[in-house]
Every structure is written in structure tokens, then in C-alpha cells.
C-alpha positions as CSV (number, residue, x, y, z in Angstrom):
1,M,90.8,-14.5,85.7
2,L,89.3,-17.4,83.0
3,F,86.2,-16.2,80.7
4,R,84.2,-19.1,79.5
5,S,81.4,-18.3,77.3
6,V,79.7,-20.1,74.6
7,K,78.1,-17.8,71.7
8,V,76.0,-19.1,68.7
9,H,75.9,-17.2,65.9
10,N,73.0,-17.7,62.8
11,R,75.0,-18.3,59.5
12,G,74.2,-15.9,56.6
13,L,72.4,-16.2,53.4
14,D,75.5,-17.5,52.1
15,N,75.9,-19.9,54.6
16,K,79.0,-18.1,56.3
17,E,79.8,-17.5,59.8
18,K,78.6,-14.0,60.8
19,A,79.8,-12.4,63.8
20,V,82.1,-14.9,64.9
21,D,85.3,-12.9,65.1
22,T,83.7,-9.4,66.1
23,E,82.2,-11.4,69.3
24,L,85.3,-12.7,70.3
25,V,87.2,-9.4,69.9
26,A,84.5,-7.9,72.0
27,M,84.9,-10.4,74.3
28,G,88.7,-10.7,74.5
29,T,88.7,-6.6,74.9
30,E,86.3,-6.9,77.8
31,V,89.0,-9.4,79.3
32,I,91.7,-7.3,79.0
33,C,90.4,-4.4,80.1
34,L,89.0,-5.5,83.0
35,S,92.4,-7.5,84.1
36,E,94.3,-6.4,86.7
37,E,97.5,-7.9,86.1
38,V,99.3,-7.7,82.4
39,M,99.3,-11.2,80.7
40,D,100.0,-12.8,77.4
41,L,97.0,-13.4,74.8
42,V,97.1,-16.1,72.8
43,I,95.1,-16.0,69.4
44,V,94.1,-19.6,67.5
45,S,93.8,-17.6,64.1
46,G,95.3,-15.8,61.4
47,D,92.9,-13.8,60.5
48,R,93.2,-9.9,60.1
49,D,89.9,-9.5,62.1
50,F,91.5,-9.7,65.2
51,I,94.0,-7.3,64.8
52,P,92.0,-4.6,66.8
53,L,92.6,-7.0,69.6
54,V,95.8,-7.3,69.1
55,N,96.3,-3.6,69.3
56,V,94.0,-3.4,72.6
57,A,96.2,-6.1,74.2
58,H,99.4,-3.7,73.4
59,R,98.2,-0.7,74.7
60,R,97.5,-2.6,77.8
61,H,101.1,-4.1,78.2
62,W,100.4,-7.4,76.9
63,E,102.2,-9.6,74.8
64,V,100.4,-11.7,72.0
65,E,101.1,-14.5,70.3
66,M,99.3,-15.7,67.3
67,A,98.9,-19.8,66.8
68,A,97.7,-20.8,63.2
69,F,98.6,-23.2,60.2
70,T,101.1,-22.0,58.4
71,S,98.4,-22.0,55.1
72,A,96.1,-19.7,56.8
73,Y,98.6,-16.5,57.1
74,N,100.8,-14.7,55.3
75,P,104.4,-14.6,57.7
76,S,105.0,-10.9,55.8
77,G,101.2,-9.9,56.6
78,E,99.5,-7.6,58.9
79,M,98.6,-10.1,61.1
80,A,101.8,-11.5,61.7
81,T,103.9,-8.7,61.9
82,S,101.9,-7.4,64.9
83,V,102.4,-10.1,67.6
84,E,105.3,-11.1,69.7
85,R,105.3,-14.7,68.8
86,I,103.9,-16.8,65.8
87,V,103.2,-20.7,66.7
88,P,103.0,-23.1,63.9
89,L,100.2,-26.0,64.2
90,D,100.9,-27.5,61.3
91,A,102.5,-30.4,63.5
92,A,99.6,-30.7,65.8
93,F,97.5,-31.6,62.3
94,A,97.2,-34.8,62.6
95,K,96.1,-34.7,66.4
96,I,93.0,-32.6,65.8
97,G,90.2,-35.3,65.7
98,S,91.8,-37.7,67.7
99,H,91.1,-39.0,70.7
100,A,91.5,-41.6,73.7
101,Y,88.0,-41.8,75.2
102,E,85.4,-44.4,74.1
103,W,82.0,-43.7,74.6
104,P,80.3,-46.4,76.7
105,I,77.6,-48.5,74.9
106,P,74.2,-48.6,76.8
107,T,72.9,-51.5,78.8
108,T,69.2,-51.0,78.3
């Protein structure tokens, strides 16, 4: 099952994201509960706000992997200790934002 969706949320008065993590947890829960097979869930965040999603996945016998920069989570924290695997993203940092695609120059 491939679930694609783009949701845009307004920022709060303090210019911080609002409802993004909640939306992702809700969408993830829907995917897990509608899936007819057990799979693995990869959460690309070290944020504790995703623990309810981890719990739903575990109740459905899914394994959960957390991918995050080491500065974004506490290795002995609740999120890190609730998942089966942690994939540090630090080595990928240099690759983020780079691309091989060149935008065509308009000829008009």
C-alpha cells in the first residue's frame, strides 16, 4: 500500500509549525490499521510526538525504525528506546540539498 498525501498547515502566532506531527501520526495510524499485512514503519524523526504511532505499530506487530540526526534525539530517551532500530542520518548530511538535475534554460 502506498499512501501519498500533501497537507499544508498554517503556522502559529510564534511562527512555529502547528498540527504537522499530529497529522502524520493520524495518517500513519490509518495506514497501519488499514494494512492487511504486517510491515516495517520508518519514522524520520527523533521527536517524541511520534510515540503514539510507534505504539499503534507495535500493537499491530509491526517493527519500527527511527532515522534521525544524532543531535535530534536522546539515545536513552523514550523515542529511541521504543523502536527496534535507529539509523543515524549524520553521514547523509552532506548529500542533503545536493542534486544532479539541471533546470532547463527557457529559450523564449
